[in-house]
N, CA, C, O and the ligand as a Tripos MOL2 file, in Angstrom:
@<TRIPOS>MOLECULE
protein
  233   231    59     0     0
PROTEIN
NO_CHARGES

@<TRIPOS>ATOM
      1 N           0.8400   -1.1890    0.0000 N.3       1 MET1
      2 CA          0.0000    0.0000    0.0000 C.3       1 MET1
      3 C           0.8740    1.2370    0.0000 C.2       1 MET1
      4 O           1.9550    1.2510    0.5890 O.2       1 MET1
      5 N           0.3950    2.2710   -0.6660 N.am      2 ALA2
      6 CA          1.1210    3.5310   -0.7110 C.3       2 ALA2
      7 C           0.1340    4.6770   -0.5550 C.2       2 ALA2
      8 O          -1.0780    4.5130   -0.7010 O.2       2 ALA2
      9 N           0.6880    5.8250   -0.2580 N.am      3 TYR3
     10 CA         -0.1420    7.0210   -0.0980 C.3       3 TYR3
     11 C           0.0960    7.9520   -1.2730 C.2       3 TYR3
     12 O           1.2300    8.1410   -1.7140 O.2       3 TYR3
     13 N          -0.9930    8.5330   -1.7770 N.am      4 SER4
     14 CA         -0.8910    9.3730   -2.9580 C.3       4 SER4
     15 C          -1.7120   10.6400   -2.7730 C.2       4 SER4
     16 O          -2.7620   10.6280   -2.1310 O.2       4 SER4
     17 N          -1.2200   11.7290   -3.3430 N.am      5 ILE5
     18 CA         -1.9780   12.9780   -3.2960 C.3       5 ILE5
     19 C          -1.7420   13.7330   -4.5930 C.2       5 ILE5
     20 O          -0.6440   13.7210   -5.1500 O.2       5 ILE5
     21 N          -2.7910   14.3870   -5.0600 N.am      6 ARG6
     22 CA         -2.6790   15.2300   -6.2480 C.3       6 ARG6
     23 C          -2.8820   16.6670   -5.8320 C.2       6 ARG6
     24 O          -3.8680   17.0080   -5.1780 O.2       6 ARG6
     25 N          -1.9440   17.5020   -6.2140 N.am      7 CYS7
     26 CA         -2.0140   18.9040   -5.8390 C.3       7 CYS7
     27 C          -3.3080   19.5320   -6.3630 C.2       7 CYS7
     28 O          -3.9150   20.3610   -5.6850 O.2       7 CYS7
     29 N          -3.7280   19.1400   -7.5600 N.am      8 ALA8
     30 CA         -4.9190   19.7320   -8.1670 C.3       8 ALA8
     31 C          -6.1720   19.4660   -7.3320 C.2       8 ALA8
     32 O          -7.1320   20.2350   -7.3960 O.2       8 ALA8
     33 N          -6.1710   18.3730   -6.5420 N.am      9 ASP9
     34 CA         -7.3360   18.0640   -5.7230 C.3       9 ASP9
     35 C          -7.5770   19.1170   -4.6530 C.2       9 ASP9
     36 O          -8.6880   19.2480   -4.1400 O.2       9 ASP9
     37 N          -6.5380   19.8600   -4.3220 N.am     10 SER10
     38 CA         -6.7010   20.8980   -3.3080 C.3      10 SER10
     39 C          -7.2550   22.1830   -3.9210 C.2      10 SER10
     40 O          -7.4090   23.1910   -3.2310 O.2      10 SER10
     41 N          -7.5510   22.1420   -5.2110 N.am     11 GLY11
     42 CA         -8.2060   23.2840   -5.8450 C.3      11 GLY11
     43 C          -7.2980   24.0940   -6.7460 C.2      11 GLY11
     44 O          -7.7660   24.9780   -7.4620 O.2      11 GLY11
     45 N          -6.0090   23.8060   -6.7220 N.am     12 GLY12
     46 CA         -5.0780   24.5730   -7.5470 C.3      12 GLY12
     47 C          -4.9720   23.9940   -8.9540 C.2      12 GLY12
     48 O          -5.3860   22.8630   -9.2060 O.2      12 GLY12
     49 N          -4.4200   24.7750   -9.8510 N.am     13 ASP13
     50 CA         -4.1720   24.3110  -11.2070 C.3      13 ASP13
     51 C          -2.7050   23.9150  -11.2820 C.2      13 ASP13
     52 O          -1.8570   24.6950  -11.7150 O.2      13 ASP13
     53 N          -2.4220   22.6940  -10.8560 N.am     14 CYS14
     54 CA         -1.0320   22.2710  -10.6960 C.3      14 CYS14
     55 C          -0.9310   20.7950  -11.0240 C.2      14 CYS14
     56 O          -1.7670   20.0110  -10.5760 O.2      14 CYS14
     57 N           0.0730   20.3950  -11.7970 N.am     15 PRO15
     58 CA          0.2220   18.9850  -12.1690 C.3      15 PRO15
     59 C           0.9160   18.1470  -11.1040 C.2      15 PRO15
     60 O           1.1310   16.9510  -11.3030 O.2      15 PRO15
     61 N           1.2660   18.7520   -9.9830 N.am     16 GLY16
     62 CA          2.0030   18.0400   -8.9390 C.3      16 GLY16
     63 C           1.2430   16.8220   -8.4260 C.2      16 GLY16
     64 O           0.0590   16.9110   -8.1020 O.2      16 GLY16
     65 N           1.9290   15.6920   -8.3550 N.am     17 GLU17
     66 CA          1.3280   14.4590   -7.8480 C.3      17 GLU17
     67 C           2.4240   13.6580   -7.1610 C.2      17 GLU17
     68 O           3.5260   13.5100   -7.6880 O.2      17 GLU17
     69 N           2.1040   13.1410   -5.9740 N.am     18 PHE18
     70 CA          3.1260   12.4500   -5.2010 C.3      18 PHE18
     71 C           2.5900   11.1300   -4.6800 C.2      18 PHE18
     72 O           1.4350   11.0340   -4.2660 O.2      18 PHE18
     73 N           3.4280   10.1290   -4.7060 N.am     19 THR19
     74 CA          3.0790    8.8320   -4.1430 C.3      19 THR19
     75 C           4.2550    8.3540   -3.3050 C.2      19 THR19
     76 O           5.3880    8.3070   -3.7840 O.2      19 THR19
     77 N           3.9860    8.0020   -2.0640 N.am     20 THR20
     78 CA          5.0500    7.5810   -1.1590 C.3      20 THR20
     79 C           4.6100    6.3740   -0.3440 C.2      20 THR20
     80 O           3.4470    5.9700   -0.3650 O.2      20 THR20
     81 N           5.5830    5.8080    0.3800 N.am     21 GLU21
     82 CA          5.3080    4.6310    1.1980 C.3      21 GLU21
     83 C           4.5600    4.9830    2.4760 C.2      21 GLU21
     84 O           3.7400    4.2020    2.9590 O.2      21 GLU21
     85 N           4.8460    6.1560    3.0180 N.am     22 THR22
     86 CA          4.2330    6.5240    4.2900 C.3      22 THR22
     87 C           3.5870    7.8970    4.1900 C.2      22 THR22
     88 O           3.9810    8.7300    3.3740 O.2      22 THR22
     89 N           2.5910    8.1130    5.0330 N.am     23 GLN23
     90 CA          1.8980    9.3880    5.0210 C.3      23 GLN23
     91 C           2.8390   10.5150    5.4690 C.2      23 GLN23
     92 O           2.7460   11.6450    4.9890 O.2      23 GLN23
     93 N           3.7400   10.1860    6.3920 N.am     24 GLN24
     94 CA          4.6880   11.1920    6.8720 C.3      24 GLN24
     95 C           5.5990   11.6620    5.7490 C.2      24 GLN24
     96 O           5.8780   12.8540    5.6180 O.2      24 GLN24
     97 N           6.0660   10.7040    4.9310 N.am     25 GLU25
     98 CA          6.9190   11.0650    3.8000 C.3      25 GLU25
     99 C           6.1220   11.9000    2.7990 C.2      25 GLU25
    100 O           6.6360   12.8570    2.2190 O.2      25 GLU25
    101 N           4.8650   11.5220    2.6090 N.am     26 LEU26
    102 CA          4.0190   12.2550    1.6670 C.3      26 LEU26
    103 C           3.9140   13.7200    2.0750 C.2      26 LEU26
    104 O           4.0360   14.6160    1.2390 O.2      26 LEU26
    105 N           3.6870   13.9570    3.3630 N.am     27 MET27
    106 CA          3.5680   15.3330    3.8420 C.3      27 MET27
    107 C           4.8780   16.0950    3.6420 C.2      27 MET27
    108 O           4.8670   17.2910    3.3500 O.2      27 MET27
    109 N           6.0010   15.4000    3.8010 N.am     28 SER28
    110 CA          7.2990   16.0550    3.5770 C.3      28 SER28
    111 C           7.4230   16.5110    2.1290 C.2      28 SER28
    112 O           7.9030   17.6120    1.8590 O.2      28 SER28
    113 N           6.9880   15.6590    1.1950 N.am     29 HIS29
    114 CA          7.0420   16.0200   -0.2180 C.3      29 HIS29
    115 C           6.1220   17.1990   -0.5080 C.2      29 HIS29
    116 O           6.4790   18.1280   -1.2320 O.2      29 HIS29
    117 N           4.9310   17.1370    0.0740 N.am     30 VAL30
    118 CA          3.9510   18.1970   -0.1640 C.3      30 VAL30
    119 C           4.4710   19.5300    0.3740 C.2      30 VAL30
    120 O           4.3350   20.5690   -0.2730 O.2      30 VAL30
    121 N           5.0660   19.4850    1.5570 N.am     31 GLU31
    122 CA          5.5760   20.7220    2.1440 C.3      31 GLU31
    123 C           6.6990   21.3050    1.3010 C.2      31 GLU31
    124 O           6.7650   22.5170    1.0960 O.2      31 GLU31
    125 N           7.5800   20.4420    0.8140 N.am     32 LEU32
    126 CA          8.6830   20.9040   -0.0270 C.3      32 LEU32
    127 C           8.1340   21.4770   -1.3370 C.2      32 LEU32
    128 O           8.5500   22.5470   -1.7800 O.2      32 LEU32
    129 N           7.2090   20.7590   -1.9410 N.am     33 HIS33
    130 CA          6.5830   21.2050   -3.1850 C.3      33 HIS33
    131 C           5.8970   22.5550   -2.9860 C.2      33 HIS33
    132 O           6.0590   23.4760   -3.7870 O.2      33 HIS33
    133 N           5.1310   22.6520   -1.9070 N.am     34 ALA34
    134 CA          4.3850   23.8830   -1.6420 C.3      34 ALA34
    135 C           5.3390   25.0600   -1.4220 C.2      34 ALA34
    136 O           5.0890   26.1690   -1.8950 O.2      34 ALA34
    137 N           6.4250   24.8070   -0.7030 N.am     35 ALA35
    138 CA          7.3710   25.8790   -0.4210 C.3      35 ALA35
    139 C           7.9960   26.4140   -1.7070 C.2      35 ALA35
    140 O           8.3000   27.6020   -1.8090 O.2      35 ALA35
    141 N           8.1870   25.5240   -2.6960 N.am     36 GLN36
    142 CA          8.8310   25.9340   -3.9350 C.3      36 GLN36
    143 C           7.8480   26.4800   -4.9520 C.2      36 GLN36
    144 O           8.1510   27.4360   -5.6650 O.2      36 GLN36
    145 N           6.6560   25.8680   -5.0220 N.am     37 VAL37
    146 CA          5.7150   26.2010   -6.0900 C.3      37 VAL37
    147 C           4.5530   27.0560   -5.5910 C.2      37 VAL37
    148 O           4.0070   27.8730   -6.3320 O.2      37 VAL37
    149 N           4.1850   26.8600   -4.3330 N.am     38 HIS38
    150 CA          3.0460   27.5930   -3.7790 C.3      38 HIS38
    151 C           3.4510   28.2940   -2.4930 C.2      38 HIS38
    152 O           2.9410   27.9690   -1.4210 O.2      38 HIS38
    153 N           4.3620   29.2520   -2.5910 N.am     39 PRO39
    154 CA          4.8730   29.8890   -1.3650 C.3      39 PRO39
    155 C           3.7990   30.6470   -0.5960 C.2      39 PRO39
    156 O           3.9860   30.9690    0.5780 O.2      39 PRO39
    157 N           2.6710   30.9360   -1.2530 N.am     40 ASP40
    158 CA          1.6090   31.6550   -0.5510 C.3      40 ASP40
    159 C           0.6780   30.7180    0.2150 C.2      40 ASP40
    160 O          -0.1900   31.1700    0.9620 O.2      40 ASP40
    161 N           0.8670   29.3920    0.0210 N.am     41 MET41
    162 CA          0.0450   28.4270    0.7520 C.3      41 MET41
    163 C           0.5960   28.2500    2.1620 C.2      41 MET41
    164 O           1.8000   28.3600    2.3930 O.2      41 MET41
    165 N          -0.3020   27.9750    3.0920 N.am     42 GLU42
    166 CA          0.1360   27.7080    4.4540 C.3      42 GLU42
    167 C          -0.2740   26.3070    4.8490 C.2      42 GLU42
    168 O          -1.3420   25.8240    4.4730 O.2      42 GLU42
    169 N           0.5870   25.6630    5.6110 N.am     43 PHE43
    170 CA          0.3260   24.2790    6.0000 C.3      43 PHE43
    171 C           0.2800   24.1280    7.5020 C.2      43 PHE43
    172 O           1.0250   23.3520    8.1000 O.2      43 PHE43
    173 N          -0.6010   24.8780    8.0800 N.am     44 GLU44
    174 CA         -0.8020   24.7670    9.5150 C.3      44 GLU44
    175 C          -2.2780   24.5220    9.7610 C.2      44 GLU44
    176 O          -3.1240   24.8440    8.9270 O.2      44 GLU44
    177 N          -2.5730   23.9520   10.9070 N.am     45 GLY45
    178 CA         -3.9560   23.8040   11.3490 C.3      45 GLY45
    179 C          -4.8810   23.1960   10.3120 C.2      45 GLY45
    180 O          -4.6450   22.0900    9.8260 O.2      45 GLY45
    181 N          -5.9240   23.9180    9.9800 N.am     46 GLU46
    182 CA         -6.9660   23.3760    9.1240 C.3      46 GLU46
    183 C          -6.4690   22.9790    7.7510 C.2      46 GLU46
    184 O          -6.9180   21.9790    7.1920 O.2      46 GLU46
    185 N          -5.5540   23.7480    7.2050 N.am     47 THR47
    186 CA         -5.0770   23.4480    5.8610 C.3      47 THR47
    187 C          -4.4420   22.0710    5.8180 C.2      47 THR47
    188 O          -4.6290   21.3110    4.8670 O.2      47 THR47
    189 N          -3.6830   21.7630    6.8720 N.am     48 ARG48
    190 CA         -3.0400   20.4560    6.9390 C.3      48 ARG48
    191 C          -4.0910   19.3500    7.0410 C.2      48 ARG48
    192 O          -3.9700   18.2980    6.4130 O.2      48 ARG48
    193 N          -5.1180   19.6080    7.8400 N.am     49 GLU49
    194 CA         -6.2090   18.6390    7.9610 C.3      49 GLU49
    195 C          -6.8960   18.4360    6.6100 C.2      49 GLU49
    196 O          -7.2240   17.3120    6.2300 O.2      49 GLU49
    197 N          -7.1060   19.5360    5.8960 N.am     50 GLN50
    198 CA         -7.7410   19.4500    4.5850 C.3      50 GLN50
    199 C          -6.8760   18.6360    3.6280 C.2      50 GLN50
    200 O          -7.3780   17.8060    2.8700 O.2      50 GLN50
    201 N          -5.5830   18.8830    3.6740 N.am     51 LEU51
    202 CA         -4.6700   18.1430    2.8000 C.3      51 LEU51
    203 C          -4.7780   16.6470    3.0590 C.2      51 LEU51
    204 O          -4.8090   15.8400    2.1300 O.2      51 LEU51
    205 N          -4.8340   16.2940    4.3430 N.am     52 LEU52
    206 CA         -4.9010   14.8790    4.6780 C.3      52 LEU52
    207 C          -6.1690   14.2450    4.1000 C.2      52 LEU52
    208 O          -6.1900   13.0490    3.8110 O.2      52 LEU52
    209 N          -7.2120   15.0390    3.9330 N.am     53 SER53
    210 CA         -8.4570   14.4960    3.3760 C.3      53 SER53
    211 C          -8.3170   14.2060    1.8850 C.2      53 SER53
    212 O          -9.1390   13.4880    1.3150 O.2      53 SER53
    213 N          -7.2860   14.7580    1.2500 N.am     54 PHE54
    214 CA         -7.0660   14.5070   -0.1850 C.3      54 PHE54
    215 C          -6.1480   13.3010   -0.4210 C.2      54 PHE54
    216 O          -5.9690   12.8470   -1.5510 O.2      54 PHE54
    217 N          -5.5800   12.8040    0.6640 N.am     55 VAL55
    218 CA         -4.6610   11.6670    0.5290 C.3      55 VAL55
    219 C          -5.4430   10.4070    0.2100 C.2      55 VAL55
    220 O          -6.4410   10.1000    0.8630 O.2      55 VAL55
    221 N          -4.9860    9.6800   -0.7970 N.am     56 ARG56
    222 CA         -5.6100    8.4090   -1.1580 C.3      56 ARG56
    223 C          -4.6190    7.2860   -0.9010 C.2      56 ARG56
    224 O          -3.4100    7.4780   -1.0340 O.2      56 ARG56
    225 N          -5.1190    6.1300   -0.5390 N.am     57 THR57
    226 CA         -4.2410    4.9750   -0.4460 C.3      57 THR57
    227 C          -4.3550    4.2130   -1.7560 C.2      57 THR57
    228 O          -5.4500    3.9910   -2.2730 O.2      57 THR57
    229 N          -3.2160    3.8230   -2.2740 N.am     58 VAL58
    230 CA         -3.1980    3.1640   -3.5840 C.3      58 VAL58
    231 C          -2.4300    1.8540   -3.4980 C.2      58 VAL58
    232 O          -2.3010    1.1470   -4.4980 O.2      58 VAL58
    233 ZN          1.2940   22.1110   -6.6110 Zn       59 ZN59
@<TRIPOS>BOND
     1     1     2 1
     2     2     3 1
     3     3     4 2
     4     3     5 am
     5     5     6 1
     6     6     7 1
     7     7     8 2
     8     7     9 am
     9     9    10 1
    10    10    11 1
    11    11    12 2
    12    11    13 am
    13    13    14 1
    14    14    15 1
    15    15    16 2
    16    15    17 am
    17    17    18 1
    18    18    19 1
    19    19    20 2
    20    19    21 am
    21    21    22 1
    22    22    23 1
    23    23    24 2
    24    23    25 am
    25    25    26 1
    26    26    27 1
    27    27    28 2
    28    27    29 am
    29    29    30 1
    30    30    31 1
    31    31    32 2
    32    31    33 am
    33    33    34 1
    34    34    35 1
    35    35    36 2
    36    35    37 am
    37    37    38 1
    38    38    39 1
    39    39    40 2
    40    39    41 am
    41    41    42 1
    42    42    43 1
    43    43    44 2
    44    43    45 am
    45    45    46 1
    46    46    47 1
    47    47    48 2
    48    47    49 am
    49    49    50 1
    50    50    51 1
    51    51    52 2
    52    51    53 am
    53    53    54 1
    54    54    55 1
    55    55    56 2
    56    55    57 am
    57    57    58 1
    58    58    59 1
    59    59    60 2
    60    59    61 am
    61    61    62 1
    62    62    63 1
    63    63    64 2
    64    63    65 am
    65    65    66 1
    66    66    67 1
    67    67    68 2
    68    67    69 am
    69    69    70 1
    70    70    71 1
    71    71    72 2
    72    71    73 am
    73    73    74 1
    74    74    75 1
    75    75    76 2
    76    75    77 am
    77    77    78 1
    78    78    79 1
    79    79    80 2
    80    79    81 am
    81    81    82 1
    82    82    83 1
    83    83    84 2
    84    83    85 am
    85    85    86 1
    86    86    87 1
    87    87    88 2
    88    87    89 am
    89    89    90 1
    90    90    91 1
    91    91    92 2
    92    91    93 am
    93    93    94 1
    94    94    95 1
    95    95    96 2
    96    95    97 am
    97    97    98 1
    98    98    99 1
    99    99   100 2
   100    99   101 am
   101   101   102 1
   102   102   103 1
   103   103   104 2
   104   103   105 am
   105   105   106 1
   106   106   107 1
   107   107   108 2
   108   107   109 am
   109   109   110 1
   110   110   111 1
   111   111   112 2
   112   111   113 am
   113   113   114 1
   114   114   115 1
   115   115   116 2
   116   115   117 am
   117   117   118 1
   118   118   119 1
   119   119   120 2
   120   119   121 am
   121   121   122 1
   122   122   123 1
   123   123   124 2
   124   123   125 am
   125   125   126 1
   126   126   127 1
   127   127   128 2
   128   127   129 am
   129   129   130 1
   130   130   131 1
   131   131   132 2
   132   131   133 am
   133   133   134 1
   134   134   135 1
   135   135   136 2
   136   135   137 am
   137   137   138 1
   138   138   139 1
   139   139   140 2
   140   139   141 am
   141   141   142 1
   142   142   143 1
   143   143   144 2
   144   143   145 am
   145   145   146 1
   146   146   147 1
   147   147   148 2
   148   147   149 am
   149   149   150 1
   150   150   151 1
   151   151   152 2
   152   151   153 am
   153   153   154 1
   154   154   155 1
   155   155   156 2
   156   155   157 am
   157   157   158 1
   158   158   159 1
   159   159   160 2
   160   159   161 am
   161   161   162 1
   162   162   163 1
   163   163   164 2
   164   163   165 am
   165   165   166 1
   166   166   167 1
   167   167   168 2
   168   167   169 am
   169   169   170 1
   170   170   171 1
   171   171   172 2
   172   171   173 am
   173   173   174 1
   174   174   175 1
   175   175   176 2
   176   175   177 am
   177   177   178 1
   178   178   179 1
   179   179   180 2
   180   179   181 am
   181   181   182 1
   182   182   183 1
   183   183   184 2
   184   183   185 am
   185   185   186 1
   186   186   187 1
   187   187   188 2
   188   187   189 am
   189   189   190 1
   190   190   191 1
   191   191   192 2
   192   191   193 am
   193   193   194 1
   194   194   195 1
   195   195   196 2
   196   195   197 am
   197   197   198 1
   198   198   199 1
   199   199   200 2
   200   199   201 am
   201   201   202 1
   202   202   203 1
   203   203   204 2
   204   203   205 am
   205   205   206 1
   206   206   207 1
   207   207   208 2
   208   207   209 am
   209   209   210 1
   210   210   211 1
   211   211   212 2
   212   211   213 am
   213   213   214 1
   214   214   215 1
   215   215   216 2
   216   215   217 am
   217   217   218 1
   218   218   219 1
   219   219   220 2
   220   219   221 am
   221   221   222 1
   222   222   223 1
   223   223   224 2
   224   223   225 am
   225   225   226 1
   226   226   227 1
   227   227   228 2
   228   227   229 am
   229   229   230 1
   230   230   231 1
   231   231   232 2
@<TRIPOS>SUBSTRUCTURE
     1 MET1         2 RESIDUE 1 A MET
     2 ALA2         6 RESIDUE 1 A ALA
     3 TYR3        10 RESIDUE 1 A TYR
     4 SER4        14 RESIDUE 1 A SER
     5 ILE5        18 RESIDUE 1 A ILE
     6 ARG6        22 RESIDUE 1 A ARG
     7 CYS7        26 RESIDUE 1 A CYS
     8 ALA8        30 RESIDUE 1 A ALA
     9 ASP9        34 RESIDUE 1 A ASP
    10 SER10       38 RESIDUE 1 A SER
    11 GLY11       42 RESIDUE 1 A GLY
    12 GLY12       46 RESIDUE 1 A GLY
    13 ASP13       50 RESIDUE 1 A ASP
    14 CYS14       54 RESIDUE 1 A CYS
    15 PRO15       58 RESIDUE 1 A PRO
    16 GLY16       62 RESIDUE 1 A GLY
    17 GLU17       66 RESIDUE 1 A GLU
    18 PHE18       70 RESIDUE 1 A PHE
    19 THR19       74 RESIDUE 1 A THR
    20 THR20       78 RESIDUE 1 A THR
    21 GLU21       82 RESIDUE 1 A GLU
    22 THR22       86 RESIDUE 1 A THR
    23 GLN23       90 RESIDUE 1 A GLN
    24 GLN24       94 RESIDUE 1 A GLN
    25 GLU25       98 RESIDUE 1 A GLU
    26 LEU26      102 RESIDUE 1 A LEU
    27 MET27      106 RESIDUE 1 A MET
    28 SER28      110 RESIDUE 1 A SER
    29 HIS29      114 RESIDUE 1 A HIS
    30 VAL30      118 RESIDUE 1 A VAL
    31 GLU31      122 RESIDUE 1 A GLU
    32 LEU32      126 RESIDUE 1 A LEU
    33 HIS33      130 RESIDUE 1 A HIS
    34 ALA34      134 RESIDUE 1 A ALA
    35 ALA35      138 RESIDUE 1 A ALA
    36 GLN36      142 RESIDUE 1 A GLN
    37 VAL37      146 RESIDUE 1 A VAL
    38 HIS38      150 RESIDUE 1 A HIS
    39 PRO39      154 RESIDUE 1 A PRO
    40 ASP40      158 RESIDUE 1 A ASP
    41 MET41      162 RESIDUE 1 A MET
    42 GLU42      166 RESIDUE 1 A GLU
    43 PHE43      170 RESIDUE 1 A PHE
    44 GLU44      174 RESIDUE 1 A GLU
    45 GLY45      178 RESIDUE 1 A GLY
    46 GLU46      182 RESIDUE 1 A GLU
    47 THR47      186 RESIDUE 1 A THR
    48 ARG48      190 RESIDUE 1 A ARG
    49 GLU49      194 RESIDUE 1 A GLU
    50 GLN50      198 RESIDUE 1 A GLN
    51 LEU51      202 RESIDUE 1 A LEU
    52 LEU52      206 RESIDUE 1 A LEU
    53 SER53      210 RESIDUE 1 A SER
    54 PHE54      214 RESIDUE 1 A PHE
    55 VAL55      218 RESIDUE 1 A VAL
    56 ARG56      222 RESIDUE 1 A ARG
    57 THR57      226 RESIDUE 1 A THR
    58 VAL58      230 RESIDUE 1 A VAL
    59 ZN59       233 GROUP 0 **** ****
């Protein structure tokens, strides 16, 4: 099993898509991606919870 997330699912127009072995690793990728591509996004509190709702297991 792996964890997957698509950046576009969060409402943005972005081709970013990540698949990792663990949810913790997935969040690390998302944070790095967001810092580089979406510097205006914030990943605290509710936003982080919302992101987790977009995570799919594959
Ligand atoms: Zn993105």
